[in-house]
Biopython code that builds the backbone (N, CA, C, O; Angstrom):
import numpy as np
from Bio.PDB.StructureBuilder import StructureBuilder

atoms = [
    (1, "MET", "N", (0.834, -1.184, 0.000)),
    (1, "MET", "CA", (0.000, 0.000, 0.000)),
    (1, "MET", "C", (0.883, 1.253, 0.000)),
    (1, "MET", "O", (1.832, 1.344, 0.778)),
    (2, "SER", "N", (0.578, 2.189, -0.848)),
    (2, "SER", "CA", (1.347, 3.428, -0.955)),
    (2, "SER", "C", (1.092, 4.318, 0.257)),
    (2, "SER", "O", (0.031, 4.258, 0.878)),
    (3, "LEU", "N", (2.073, 5.133, 0.577)),
    (3, "LEU", "CA", (2.025, 6.012, 1.741)),
    (3, "LEU", "C", (1.552, 7.407, 1.381)),
    (3, "LEU", "O", (1.668, 7.836, 0.233)),
    (4, "THR", "N", (1.019, 8.110, 2.363)),
    (4, "THR", "CA", (0.791, 9.548, 2.222)),
    (4, "THR", "C", (2.136, 10.241, 2.445)),
    (4, "THR", "O", (3.080, 9.619, 2.931)),
    (5, "GLY", "N", (2.223, 11.504, 2.097)),
    (5, "GLY", "CA", (3.455, 12.245, 2.313)),
    (5, "GLY", "C", (3.829, 12.337, 3.787)),
    (5, "GLY", "O", (5.000, 12.209, 4.146)),
    (6, "VAL", "N", (2.831, 12.559, 4.639)),
    (6, "VAL", "CA", (3.088, 12.657, 6.082)),
    (6, "VAL", "C", (3.607, 11.327, 6.605)),
    (6, "VAL", "O", (4.574, 11.299, 7.367)),
    (7, "ARG", "N", (2.981, 10.229, 6.210)),
    (7, "ARG", "CA", (3.411, 8.905, 6.681)),
    (7, "ARG", "C", (4.807, 8.562, 6.146)),
    (7, "ARG", "O", (5.623, 7.991, 6.870)),
    (8, "LEU", "N", (5.083, 8.902, 4.899)),
    (8, "LEU", "CA", (6.409, 8.682, 4.319)),
    (8, "LEU", "C", (7.474, 9.352, 5.190)),
    (8, "LEU", "O", (8.499, 8.747, 5.504)),
    (9, "GLN", "N", (7.225, 10.593, 5.573)),
    (9, "GLN", "CA", (8.183, 11.321, 6.397)),
    (9, "GLN", "C", (8.296, 10.728, 7.797)),
    (9, "GLN", "O", (9.390, 10.678, 8.359)),
    (10, "GLU", "N", (7.173, 10.276, 8.370)),
    (10, "GLU", "CA", (7.207, 9.632, 9.686)),
    (10, "GLU", "C", (8.078, 8.378, 9.646)),
    (10, "GLU", "O", (8.898, 8.160, 10.538)),
    (11, "VAL", "N", (7.902, 7.559, 8.616)),
    (11, "VAL", "CA", (8.678, 6.325, 8.479)),
    (11, "VAL", "C", (10.168, 6.669, 8.350)),
    (11, "VAL", "O", (11.006, 6.036, 8.992)),
    (12, "ALA", "N", (10.496, 7.659, 7.530)),
    (12, "ALA", "CA", (11.897, 8.047, 7.341)),
    (12, "ALA", "C", (12.501, 8.541, 8.653)),
    (12, "ALA", "O", (13.614, 8.151, 9.005)),
    (13, "ARG", "N", (11.786, 9.385, 9.372)),
    (13, "ARG", "CA", (12.291, 9.917, 10.647)),
    (13, "ARG", "C", (12.490, 8.801, 11.678)),
    (13, "ARG", "O", (13.519, 8.753, 12.353)),
    (14, "THR", "N", (11.516, 7.918, 11.796)),
    (14, "THR", "CA", (11.604, 6.816, 12.759)),
    (14, "THR", "C", (12.766, 5.893, 12.423)),
    (14, "THR", "O", (13.520, 5.490, 13.308)),
    (15, "THR", "N", (12.911, 5.559, 11.149)),
    (15, "THR", "CA", (13.998, 4.683, 10.715)),
    (15, "THR", "C", (15.348, 5.321, 11.013)),
    (15, "THR", "O", (16.232, 4.671, 11.571)),
    (16, "ALA", "N", (15.512, 6.585, 10.647)),
    (16, "ALA", "CA", (16.780, 7.281, 10.872)),
    (16, "ALA", "C", (17.095, 7.399, 12.358)),
    (16, "ALA", "O", (18.237, 7.207, 12.775)),
    (17, "GLY", "N", (16.083, 7.715, 13.150)),
    (17, "GLY", "CA", (16.287, 7.905, 14.579)),
    (17, "GLY", "C", (16.713, 6.645, 15.315)),
    (17, "GLY", "O", (17.299, 6.725, 16.394)),
    (18, "ALA", "N", (16.423, 5.482, 14.741)),
    (18, "ALA", "CA", (16.767, 4.207, 15.374)),
    (18, "ALA", "C", (18.177, 3.741, 15.027)),
    (18, "ALA", "O", (18.652, 2.756, 15.592)),
    (19, "LEU", "N", (18.845, 4.418, 14.123)),
    (19, "LEU", "CA", (20.184, 4.000, 13.694)),
    (19, "LEU", "C", (21.245, 4.535, 14.653)),
    (19, "LEU", "O", (21.069, 5.611, 15.225)),
    (20, "PRO", "N", (22.345, 3.800, 14.838)),
    (20, "PRO", "CA", (23.371, 4.230, 15.789)),
    (20, "PRO", "C", (24.121, 5.489, 15.356)),
    (20, "PRO", "O", (24.454, 5.664, 14.184)),
    (21, "GLY", "N", (24.378, 6.360, 16.336)),
    (21, "GLY", "CA", (25.224, 7.528, 16.101)),
    (21, "GLY", "C", (24.600, 8.630, 15.279)),
    (21, "GLY", "O", (25.321, 9.450, 14.710)),
    (22, "VAL", "N", (23.272, 8.677, 15.197)),
    (22, "VAL", "CA", (22.594, 9.674, 14.363)),
    (22, "VAL", "C", (22.341, 10.951, 15.155)),
    (22, "VAL", "O", (21.918, 10.910, 16.311)),
    (23, "SER", "N", (22.608, 12.082, 14.513)),
    (23, "SER", "CA", (22.253, 13.380, 15.079)),
    (23, "SER", "C", (21.235, 14.035, 14.152)),
    (23, "SER", "O", (21.151, 13.719, 12.965)),
    (24, "ARG", "N", (20.479, 14.941, 14.717)),
    (24, "ARG", "CA", (19.416, 15.603, 13.952)),
    (24, "ARG", "C", (19.444, 17.086, 14.278)),
    (24, "ARG", "O", (19.659, 17.485, 15.422)),
    (25, "GLY", "N", (19.221, 17.900, 13.240)),
    (25, "GLY", "CA", (19.182, 19.341, 13.461)),
    (25, "GLY", "C", (18.621, 20.057, 12.247)),
    (25, "GLY", "O", (18.136, 19.434, 11.303)),
    (26, "ARG", "N", (18.697, 21.369, 12.292)),
    (26, "ARG", "CA", (18.215, 22.229, 11.212)),
    (26, "ARG", "C", (19.296, 23.252, 10.873)),
    (26, "ARG", "O", (19.108, 24.454, 11.063)),
    (27, "PRO", "N", (20.441, 22.759, 10.363)),
    (27, "PRO", "CA", (21.578, 23.657, 10.143)),
    (27, "PRO", "C", (21.411, 24.609, 8.964)),
    (27, "PRO", "O", (22.103, 25.626, 8.904)),
    (28, "PHE", "N", (20.525, 24.314, 8.034)),
    (28, "PHE", "CA", (20.409, 25.118, 6.814)),
    (28, "PHE", "C", (19.248, 26.094, 6.887)),
    (28, "PHE", "O", (19.403, 27.279, 6.593)),
    (29, "THR", "N", (18.085, 25.591, 7.279)),
    (29, "THR", "CA", (16.878, 26.405, 7.370)),
    (29, "THR", "C", (15.881, 25.670, 8.253)),
    (29, "THR", "O", (15.961, 24.451, 8.406)),
    (30, "GLU", "N", (14.959, 26.394, 8.823)),
    (30, "GLU", "CA", (13.956, 25.777, 9.703)),
    (30, "GLU", "C", (13.053, 24.777, 8.974)),
    (30, "GLU", "O", (12.402, 23.959, 9.623)),
    (31, "SER", "N", (13.003, 24.827, 7.651)),
    (31, "SER", "CA", (12.113, 23.933, 6.915)),
    (31, "SER", "C", (12.782, 22.630, 6.480)),
    (31, "SER", "O", (12.150, 21.799, 5.827)),
    (32, "LEU", "N", (14.064, 22.443, 6.839)),
    (32, "LEU", "CA", (14.766, 21.212, 6.482)),
    (32, "LEU", "C", (15.262, 20.509, 7.744)),
    (32, "LEU", "O", (16.115, 21.027, 8.464)),
    (33, "ASP", "N", (14.718, 19.333, 7.997)),
    (33, "ASP", "CA", (15.110, 18.498, 9.127)),
    (33, "ASP", "C", (16.219, 17.572, 8.635)),
    (33, "ASP", "O", (15.973, 16.704, 7.798)),
    (34, "VAL", "N", (17.442, 17.749, 9.147)),
    (34, "VAL", "CA", (18.624, 17.083, 8.609)),
    (34, "VAL", "C", (19.150, 16.032, 9.592)),
    (34, "VAL", "O", (19.353, 16.312, 10.773)),
    (35, "TYR", "N", (19.363, 14.828, 9.080)),
    (35, "TYR", "CA", (19.898, 13.720, 9.866)),
    (35, "TYR", "C", (21.315, 13.434, 9.387)),
    (35, "TYR", "O", (21.582, 13.364, 8.187)),
    (36, "LYS", "N", (22.231, 13.267, 10.366)),
    (36, "LYS", "CA", (23.636, 13.049, 10.035)),
    (36, "LYS", "C", (24.179, 11.847, 10.802)),
    (36, "LYS", "O", (23.683, 11.483, 11.868)),
    (37, "VAL", "N", (25.209, 11.248, 10.224)),
    (37, "VAL", "CA", (26.017, 10.244, 10.917)),
    (37, "VAL", "C", (27.471, 10.687, 10.761)),
    (37, "VAL", "O", (27.923, 10.981, 9.654)),
    (38, "GLY", "N", (28.189, 10.733, 11.867)),
    (38, "GLY", "CA", (29.581, 11.177, 11.809)),
    (38, "GLY", "C", (29.740, 12.576, 11.249)),
    (38, "GLY", "O", (30.773, 12.894, 10.660)),
    (39, "GLY", "N", (28.730, 13.418, 11.424)),
    (39, "GLY", "CA", (28.785, 14.793, 10.926)),
    (39, "GLY", "C", (28.441, 14.961, 9.456)),
    (39, "GLY", "O", (28.530, 16.068, 8.926)),
    (40, "LYS", "N", (28.045, 13.865, 8.779)),
    (40, "LYS", "CA", (27.707, 13.939, 7.349)),
    (40, "LYS", "C", (26.226, 13.612, 7.143)),
    (40, "LYS", "O", (25.688, 12.696, 7.765)),
    (41, "VAL", "N", (25.587, 14.365, 6.273)),
    (41, "VAL", "CA", (24.157, 14.229, 5.992)),
    (41, "VAL", "C", (23.863, 12.895, 5.297)),
    (41, "VAL", "O", (24.576, 12.487, 4.380)),
    (42, "PHE", "N", (22.787, 12.217, 5.758)),
    (42, "PHE", "CA", (22.304, 11.044, 5.041)),
    (42, "PHE", "C", (20.803, 11.104, 4.776)),
    (42, "PHE", "O", (20.284, 10.297, 4.004)),
    (43, "LEU", "N", (20.091, 12.052, 5.406)),
    (43, "LEU", "CA", (18.648, 12.191, 5.191)),
    (43, "LEU", "C", (18.252, 13.641, 5.405)),
    (43, "LEU", "O", (18.678, 14.282, 6.366)),
    (44, "VAL", "N", (17.424, 14.153, 4.489)),
    (44, "VAL", "CA", (16.822, 15.470, 4.639)),
    (44, "VAL", "C", (15.314, 15.295, 4.502)),
    (44, "VAL", "O", (14.828, 14.726, 3.524)),
    (45, "VAL", "N", (14.575, 15.796, 5.505)),
    (45, "VAL", "CA", (13.119, 15.753, 5.479)),
    (45, "VAL", "C", (12.638, 17.187, 5.319)),
    (45, "VAL", "O", (12.984, 18.057, 6.118)),
    (46, "THR", "N", (11.840, 17.432, 4.286)),
    (46, "THR", "CA", (11.367, 18.778, 3.982)),
    (46, "THR", "C", (10.067, 19.055, 4.723)),
    (46, "THR", "O", (9.056, 18.395, 4.482)),
    (47, "ASP", "N", (10.094, 20.030, 5.623)),
    (47, "ASP", "CA", (8.904, 20.385, 6.403)),
    (47, "ASP", "C", (8.092, 21.479, 5.713)),
    (47, "ASP", "O", (7.810, 22.524, 6.299)),
    (48, "ASP", "N", (7.732, 21.228, 4.490)),
    (48, "ASP", "CA", (6.888, 22.140, 3.714)),
    (48, "ASP", "C", (5.621, 21.359, 3.379)),
    (48, "ASP", "O", (5.689, 20.370, 2.650)),
    (49, "PRO", "N", (4.464, 21.783, 3.896)),
    (49, "PRO", "CA", (3.240, 21.008, 3.664)),
    (49, "PRO", "C", (2.879, 20.852, 2.182)),
    (49, "PRO", "O", (2.107, 19.964, 1.820)),
    (50, "ASP", "N", (3.430, 21.706, 1.336)),
    (50, "ASP", "CA", (3.167, 21.585, -0.102)),
    (50, "ASP", "C", (4.172, 20.681, -0.802)),
    (50, "ASP", "O", (4.042, 20.419, -1.998)),
    (51, "GLU", "N", (5.182, 20.199, -0.063)),
    (51, "GLU", "CA", (6.223, 19.374, -0.667)),
    (51, "GLU", "C", (6.727, 18.370, 0.376)),
    (51, "GLU", "O", (7.813, 18.533, 0.932)),
    (52, "LEU", "N", (5.936, 17.345, 0.629)),
    (52, "LEU", "CA", (6.266, 16.358, 1.652)),
    (52, "LEU", "C", (7.165, 15.284, 1.046)),
    (52, "LEU", "O", (6.703, 14.242, 0.582)),
    (53, "ILE", "N", (8.471, 15.578, 1.066)),
    (53, "ILE", "CA", (9.452, 14.663, 0.485)),
    (53, "ILE", "C", (10.560, 14.371, 1.495)),
    (53, "ILE", "O", (10.722, 15.066, 2.498)),
    (54, "VAL", "N", (11.314, 13.317, 1.190)),
    (54, "VAL", "CA", (12.566, 13.034, 1.894)),
    (54, "VAL", "C", (13.642, 12.895, 0.825)),
    (54, "VAL", "O", (13.360, 12.490, -0.303)),
    (55, "THR", "N", (14.858, 13.229, 1.183)),
    (55, "THR", "CA", (15.981, 13.125, 0.253)),
    (55, "THR", "C", (17.045, 12.243, 0.902)),
    (55, "THR", "O", (17.455, 12.465, 2.041)),
    (56, "VAL", "N", (17.483, 11.234, 0.140)),
    (56, "VAL", "CA", (18.455, 10.255, 0.643)),
    (56, "VAL", "C", (19.576, 10.070, -0.368)),
    (56, "VAL", "O", (19.412, 10.320, -1.562)),
    (57, "LYS", "N", (20.725, 9.622, 0.145)),
    (57, "LYS", "CA", (21.861, 9.292, -0.717)),
    (57, "LYS", "C", (21.590, 7.933, -1.362)),
    (57, "LYS", "O", (21.036, 7.036, -0.725)),
    (58, "ALA", "N", (21.982, 7.788, -2.621)),
    (58, "ALA", "CA", (21.797, 6.522, -3.335)),
    (58, "ALA", "C", (22.950, 6.321, -4.307)),
    (58, "ALA", "O", (23.462, 7.276, -4.891)),
    (59, "ASP", "N", (23.348, 5.077, -4.471)),
    (59, "ASP", "CA", (24.310, 4.747, -5.514)),
    (59, "ASP", "C", (23.734, 5.275, -6.835)),
    (59, "ASP", "O", (22.539, 5.106, -7.077)),
    (60, "PRO", "N", (24.534, 5.903, -7.688)),
    (60, "PRO", "CA", (23.985, 6.499, -8.922)),
    (60, "PRO", "C", (23.163, 5.522, -9.773)),
    (60, "PRO", "O", (22.108, 5.901, -10.281)),
    (61, "ASP", "N", (23.615, 4.292, -9.937)),
    (61, "ASP", "CA", (22.849, 3.328, -10.735)),
    (61, "ASP", "C", (21.524, 2.981, -10.070)),
    (61, "ASP", "O", (20.500, 2.856, -10.743)),
    (62, "HIS", "N", (21.542, 2.826, -8.750)),
    (62, "HIS", "CA", (20.306, 2.529, -8.022)),
    (62, "HIS", "C", (19.355, 3.723, -8.100)),
    (62, "HIS", "O", (18.150, 3.549, -8.286)),
    (63, "GLY", "N", (19.898, 4.938, -7.958)),
    (63, "GLY", "CA", (19.067, 6.135, -8.076)),
    (63, "GLY", "C", (18.406, 6.237, -9.436)),
    (63, "GLY", "O", (17.229, 6.586, -9.527)),
    (64, "ASP", "N", (19.151, 5.935, -10.505)),
    (64, "ASP", "CA", (18.569, 5.942, -11.853)),
    (64, "ASP", "C", (17.438, 4.929, -11.965)),
    (64, "ASP", "O", (16.383, 5.223, -12.526)),
    (65, "ALA", "N", (17.666, 3.730, -11.425)),
    (65, "ALA", "CA", (16.639, 2.681, -11.473)),
    (65, "ALA", "C", (15.393, 3.109, -10.704)),
    (65, "ALA", "O", (14.274, 2.868, -11.156)),
    (66, "LEU", "N", (15.576, 3.737, -9.559)),
    (66, "LEU", "CA", (14.436, 4.208, -8.766)),
    (66, "LEU", "C", (13.641, 5.274, -9.519)),
    (66, "LEU", "O", (12.410, 5.258, -9.510)),
    (67, "ARG", "N", (14.351, 6.204, -10.173)),
    (67, "ARG", "CA", (13.662, 7.268, -10.916)),
    (67, "ARG", "C", (12.888, 6.705, -12.103)),
    (67, "ARG", "O", (11.825, 7.216, -12.454)),
    (68, "ARG", "N", (13.418, 5.659, -12.719)),
    (68, "ARG", "CA", (12.700, 5.032, -13.840)),
    (68, "ARG", "C", (11.469, 4.263, -13.348)),
    (68, "ARG", "O", (10.444, 4.228, -14.028)),
    (69, "ARG", "N", (11.572, 3.659, -12.188)),
    (69, "ARG", "CA", (10.493, 2.796, -11.695)),
    (69, "ARG", "C", (9.355, 3.574, -11.029)),
    (69, "ARG", "O", (8.187, 3.214, -11.173)),
    (70, "TYR", "N", (9.699, 4.641, -10.300)),
    (70, "TYR", "CA", (8.693, 5.375, -9.514)),
    (70, "TYR", "C", (8.608, 6.822, -9.979)),
    (70, "TYR", "O", (9.609, 7.538, -9.996)),
    (71, "ALA", "N", (7.419, 7.242, -10.350)),
    (71, "ALA", "CA", (7.219, 8.613, -10.820)),
    (71, "ALA", "C", (7.511, 9.646, -9.739)),
    (71, "ALA", "O", (7.877, 10.779, -10.049)),
    (72, "SER", "N", (7.350, 9.262, -8.462)),
    (72, "SER", "CA", (7.539, 10.227, -7.375)),
    (72, "SER", "C", (8.967, 10.232, -6.815)),
    (72, "SER", "O", (9.221, 10.849, -5.780)),
    (73, "VAL", "N", (9.890, 9.555, -7.486)),
    (73, "VAL", "CA", (11.311, 9.633, -7.133)),
    (73, "VAL", "C", (11.985, 10.507, -8.178)),
    (73, "VAL", "O", (11.908, 10.236, -9.376)),
    (74, "THR", "N", (12.645, 11.557, -7.710)),
    (74, "THR", "CA", (13.254, 12.546, -8.596)),
    (74, "THR", "C", (14.710, 12.784, -8.189)),
    (74, "THR", "O", (15.121, 12.357, -7.110)),
    (75, "PRO", "N", (15.490, 13.453, -9.030)),
    (75, "PRO", "CA", (16.863, 13.795, -8.612)),
    (75, "PRO", "C", (16.825, 14.559, -7.289)),
    (75, "PRO", "O", (15.890, 15.316, -7.032)),
    (76, "GLY", "N", (17.822, 14.362, -6.471)),
    (76, "GLY", "CA", (17.837, 14.926, -5.124)),
    (76, "GLY", "C", (17.685, 16.430, -5.070)),
    (76, "GLY", "O", (18.437, 17.169, -5.706)),
    (77, "ARG", "N", (16.729, 16.862, -4.322)),
    (77, "ARG", "CA", (16.528, 18.283, -4.105)),
    (77, "ARG", "C", (17.552, 18.748, -3.087)),
    (77, "ARG", "O", (17.798, 18.053, -2.101)),
    (78, "TYR", "N", (18.142, 19.887, -3.300)),
    (78, "TYR", "CA", (19.095, 20.535, -2.406)),
    (78, "TYR", "C", (20.509, 19.952, -2.468)),
    (78, "TYR", "O", (21.454, 20.611, -2.034)),
    (79, "LEU", "N", (20.681, 18.738, -2.992)),
    (79, "LEU", "CA", (21.976, 18.069, -2.954)),
    (79, "LEU", "C", (22.377, 17.598, -4.344)),
    (79, "LEU", "O", (21.627, 17.779, -5.304)),
    (80, "ASP", "N", (23.543, 17.002, -4.455)),
    (80, "ASP", "CA", (24.068, 16.491, -5.721)),
    (80, "ASP", "C", (23.044, 15.590, -6.411)),
    (80, "ASP", "O", (22.589, 14.609, -5.823)),
    (81, "LYS", "N", (22.691, 15.905, -7.619)),
    (81, "LYS", "CA", (21.641, 15.184, -8.352)),
    (81, "LYS", "C", (22.056, 13.778, -8.758)),
    (81, "LYS", "O", (21.197, 12.939, -9.029)),
    (82, "GLU", "N", (23.356, 13.502, -8.807)),
    (82, "GLU", "CA", (23.823, 12.180, -9.212)),
    (82, "GLU", "C", (23.768, 11.178, -8.061)),
    (82, "GLU", "O", (23.480, 10.000, -8.275)),
    (83, "HIS", "N", (24.042, 11.644, -6.844)),
    (83, "HIS", "CA", (24.160, 10.738, -5.707)),
    (83, "HIS", "C", (23.011, 10.817, -4.711)),
    (83, "HIS", "O", (23.035, 10.141, -3.683)),
    (84, "TRP", "N", (22.011, 11.635, -5.005)),
    (84, "TRP", "CA", (20.886, 11.806, -4.090)),
    (84, "TRP", "C", (19.579, 11.732, -4.854)),
    (84, "TRP", "O", (19.497, 12.157, -6.006)),
    (85, "VAL", "N", (18.546, 11.184, -4.198)),
    (85, "VAL", "CA", (17.204, 11.154, -4.770)),
    (85, "VAL", "C", (16.220, 11.710, -3.748)),
    (85, "VAL", "O", (16.398, 11.550, -2.540)),
    (86, "SER", "N", (15.191, 12.358, -4.247)),
    (86, "SER", "CA", (14.090, 12.808, -3.408)),
    (86, "SER", "C", (12.907, 11.892, -3.669)),
    (86, "SER", "O", (12.642, 11.498, -4.805)),
    (87, "VAL", "N", (12.198, 11.559, -2.587)),
    (87, "VAL", "CA", (11.098, 10.610, -2.654)),
    (87, "VAL", "C", (9.851, 11.268, -2.087)),
    (87, "VAL", "O", (9.854, 11.777, -0.966)),
    (88, "GLY", "N", (8.794, 11.249, -2.873)),
    (88, "GLY", "CA", (7.501, 11.740, -2.414)),
    (88, "GLY", "C", (6.497, 10.613, -2.445)),
    (88, "GLY", "O", (6.786, 9.526, -2.945)),
    (89, "ALA", "N", (5.322, 10.870, -1.912)),
    (89, "ALA", "CA", (4.255, 9.867, -1.931)),
    (89, "ALA", "C", (3.874, 9.577, -3.376)),
    (89, "ALA", "O", (3.890, 10.465, -4.228)),
    (90, "GLY", "N", (3.534, 8.324, -3.636)),
    (90, "GLY", "CA", (3.118, 7.958, -4.985)),
    (90, "GLY", "C", (2.966, 6.461, -5.120)),
    (90, "GLY", "O", (3.212, 5.709, -4.177)),
    (91, "ASP", "N", (2.558, 6.035, -6.299)),
    (91, "ASP", "CA", (2.356, 4.613, -6.564)),
    (91, "ASP", "C", (3.621, 3.823, -6.262)),
    (91, "ASP", "O", (4.700, 4.151, -6.755)),
    (92, "GLY", "N", (3.482, 2.787, -5.454)),
    (92, "GLY", "CA", (4.584, 1.894, -5.164)),
    (92, "GLY", "C", (5.498, 2.327, -4.035)),
    (92, "GLY", "O", (6.385, 1.570, -3.642)),
    (93, "ILE", "N", (5.306, 3.527, -3.504)),
    (93, "ILE", "CA", (6.148, 3.996, -2.405)),
    (93, "ILE", "C", (5.559, 3.460, -1.103)),
    (93, "ILE", "O", (4.527, 3.933, -0.625)),
    (94, "THR", "N", (6.243, 2.459, -0.540)),
    (94, "THR", "CA", (5.768, 1.778, 0.662)),
    (94, "THR", "C", (6.678, 2.088, 1.853)),
    (94, "THR", "O", (7.773, 2.629, 1.697)),
    (95, "ALA", "N", (6.199, 1.734, 3.035)),
    (95, "ALA", "CA", (7.013, 1.915, 4.232)),
    (95, "ALA", "C", (8.309, 1.114, 4.122)),
    (95, "ALA", "O", (9.373, 1.596, 4.510)),
    (96, "GLU", "N", (8.222, -0.091, 3.600)),
    (96, "GLU", "CA", (9.404, -0.936, 3.457)),
    (96, "GLU", "C", (10.431, -0.298, 2.526)),
    (96, "GLU", "O", (11.630, -0.334, 2.802)),
    (97, "LEU", "N", (9.964, 0.285, 1.428)),
    (97, "LEU", "CA", (10.876, 0.947, 0.501)),
    (97, "LEU", "C", (11.560, 2.129, 1.177)),
    (97, "LEU", "O", (12.772, 2.297, 1.047)),
    (98, "VAL", "N", (10.809, 2.938, 1.887)),
    (98, "VAL", "CA", (11.380, 4.107, 2.568)),
    (98, "VAL", "C", (12.396, 3.657, 3.615)),
    (98, "VAL", "O", (13.479, 4.234, 3.713)),
    (99, "GLU", "N", (12.057, 2.631, 4.399)),
    (99, "GLU", "CA", (13.001, 2.106, 5.392)),
    (99, "GLU", "C", (14.291, 1.656, 4.716)),
    (99, "GLU", "O", (15.386, 1.967, 5.183)),
    (100, "ASP", "N", (14.154, 0.926, 3.620)),
    (100, "ASP", "CA", (15.333, 0.440, 2.896)),
    (100, "ASP", "C", (16.179, 1.590, 2.360)),
    (100, "ASP", "O", (17.407, 1.542, 2.429)),
    (101, "LEU", "N", (15.529, 2.623, 1.828)),
    (101, "LEU", "CA", (16.265, 3.757, 1.269)),
    (101, "LEU", "C", (17.013, 4.533, 2.354)),
    (101, "LEU", "O", (18.149, 4.959, 2.146)),
    (102, "VAL", "N", (16.378, 4.713, 3.503)),
    (102, "VAL", "CA", (17.037, 5.414, 4.609)),
    (102, "VAL", "C", (18.205, 4.579, 5.125)),
    (102, "VAL", "O", (19.291, 5.109, 5.359)),
    (103, "ASP", "N", (17.988, 3.273, 5.302)),
    (103, "ASP", "CA", (19.070, 2.385, 5.752)),
    (103, "ASP", "C", (20.247, 2.406, 4.784)),
    (103, "ASP", "O", (21.401, 2.480, 5.207)),
    (104, "GLU", "N", (19.960, 2.341, 3.502)),
    (104, "GLU", "CA", (21.022, 2.332, 2.487)),
    (104, "GLU", "C", (21.773, 3.663, 2.471)),
    (104, "GLU", "O", (22.997, 3.678, 2.339)),
    (105, "SER", "N", (21.062, 4.766, 2.602)),
    (105, "SER", "CA", (21.690, 6.079, 2.636)),
    (105, "SER", "C", (22.630, 6.177, 3.837)),
    (105, "SER", "O", (23.763, 6.641, 3.712)),
    (106, "TYR", "N", (22.156, 5.742, 4.987)),
    (106, "TYR", "CA", (22.973, 5.730, 6.199)),
    (106, "TYR", "C", (24.229, 4.892, 5.976)),
    (106, "TYR", "O", (25.331, 5.328, 6.310)),
    (107, "ARG", "N", (24.074, 3.697, 5.415)),
    (107, "ARG", "CA", (25.203, 2.799, 5.181)),
    (107, "ARG", "C", (26.231, 3.442, 4.249)),
    (107, "ARG", "O", (27.433, 3.388, 4.512)),
    (108, "LEU", "N", (25.755, 4.051, 3.159)),
    (108, "LEU", "CA", (26.669, 4.693, 2.201)),
    (108, "LEU", "C", (27.479, 5.805, 2.867)),
    (108, "LEU", "O", (28.689, 5.909, 2.669)),
    (109, "VAL", "N", (26.800, 6.625, 3.652)),
    (109, "VAL", "CA", (27.487, 7.740, 4.304)),
    (109, "VAL", "C", (28.410, 7.214, 5.401)),
    (109, "VAL", "O", (29.547, 7.669, 5.519)),
    (110, "ARG", "N", (27.941, 6.273, 6.194)),
    (110, "ARG", "CA", (28.766, 5.701, 7.267)),
    (110, "ARG", "C", (30.044, 5.094, 6.693)),
    (110, "ARG", "O", (31.126, 5.296, 7.243)),
    (111, "GLU", "N", (29.928, 4.360, 5.601)),
    (111, "GLU", "CA", (31.101, 3.720, 5.006)),
    (111, "GLU", "C", (32.086, 4.732, 4.431)),
    (111, "GLU", "O", (33.263, 4.414, 4.262)),
    (112, "SER", "N", (31.627, 5.938, 4.131)),
    (112, "SER", "CA", (32.528, 6.962, 3.593)),
    (112, "SER", "C", (33.327, 7.654, 4.696)),
    (112, "SER", "O", (34.271, 8.391, 4.412)),
    (113, "LEU", "N", (32.952, 7.420, 5.944)),
    (113, "LEU", "CA", (33.628, 8.051, 7.076)),
    (113, "LEU", "C", (34.926, 7.319, 7.415)),
    (113, "LEU", "O", (35.034, 6.113, 7.193)),
    (114, "PRO", "N", (35.899, 8.034, 7.947)),
    (114, "PRO", "CA", (37.074, 7.346, 8.485)),
    (114, "PRO", "C", (36.611, 6.402, 9.590)),
    (114, "PRO", "O", (35.666, 6.712, 10.316)),
    (115, "ARG", "N", (37.258, 5.276, 9.718)),
    (115, "ARG", "CA", (36.857, 4.260, 10.712)),
    (115, "ARG", "C", (36.710, 4.843, 12.115)),
    (115, "ARG", "O", (35.845, 4.411, 12.877)),
    (116, "THR", "N", (37.538, 5.808, 12.457)),
    (116, "THR", "CA", (37.490, 6.384, 13.805)),
    (116, "THR", "C", (36.233, 7.207, 14.049)),
    (116, "THR", "O", (35.874, 7.460, 15.199)),
    (117, "ARG", "N", (35.560, 7.629, 12.981)),
    (117, "ARG", "CA", (34.321, 8.432, 13.129)),
    (117, "ARG", "C", (33.063, 7.615, 12.923)),
    (117, "ARG", "O", (31.963, 8.156, 13.032)),
    (118, "ARG", "N", (33.186, 6.331, 12.629)),
    (118, "ARG", "CA", (32.015, 5.484, 12.401)),
    (118, "ARG", "C", (31.404, 5.038, 13.717)),
    (118, "ARG", "O", (32.118, 4.548, 14.592)),
    (119, "PRO", "N", (30.092, 5.199, 13.876)),
    (119, "PRO", "CA", (29.455, 4.679, 15.081)),
    (119, "PRO", "C", (29.707, 3.173, 15.192)),
    (119, "PRO", "O", (29.589, 2.441, 14.209)),
    (120, "GLY", "N", (30.050, 2.729, 16.384)),
    (120, "GLY", "CA", (30.303, 1.314, 16.596)),
    (120, "GLY", "C", (31.658, 0.867, 16.096)),
    (120, "GLY", "O", (31.952, -0.328, 16.109)),
    (121, "GLY", "N", (32.499, 1.805, 15.650)),
    (121, "GLY", "CA", (33.819, 1.442, 15.131)),
    (121, "GLY", "C", (33.728, 0.847, 13.739)),
    (121, "GLY", "O", (32.654, 0.814, 13.138)),
    (122, "GLY", "N", (34.879, 0.368, 13.220)),
    (122, "GLY", "CA", (35.015, -0.285, 11.919)),
    (122, "GLY", "C", (33.968, 0.000, 11.008)),
    (122, "GLY", "O", (33.979, -0.496, 9.882)),
]
sb = StructureBuilder()
sb.init_structure("model")
sb.init_model(0)
sb.init_chain("A")
sb.init_seg("    ")
for serial, (resi, resn, name, xyz) in enumerate(atoms, 1):
    if name == "N":
        sb.init_residue(resn, " ", resi, " ")
    sb.init_atom(name, np.array(xyz, "f"), 0.0, 1.0, " ", f" {name:<3s}", serial, name[0])
structure = sb.get_structure()
């Protein structure tokens, strides 16, 4: 079952908040809820009622596949268009998909950190 925009954002926030070493803040603007691991962004939740999206890091090939498969997945808003995708409510966007995308974004960013800055070490 597809999600509403509000539910999509709730799932993304809950998933991100449960991951180790995550910090949350609004360093850019009050309308962007930013989640970081090791000081690097892995999730942006847009608090604009007219644009209920989340933006996550994605491998470029996976991001291309997602954009082809889902009409509500677009190049990342606010960030590098090659390595980030924005996800809004739409056909096929499920809680499981959002959880997977947030987990994958976290993993990609965590792995890019020096080992000493990774939550849980190594």
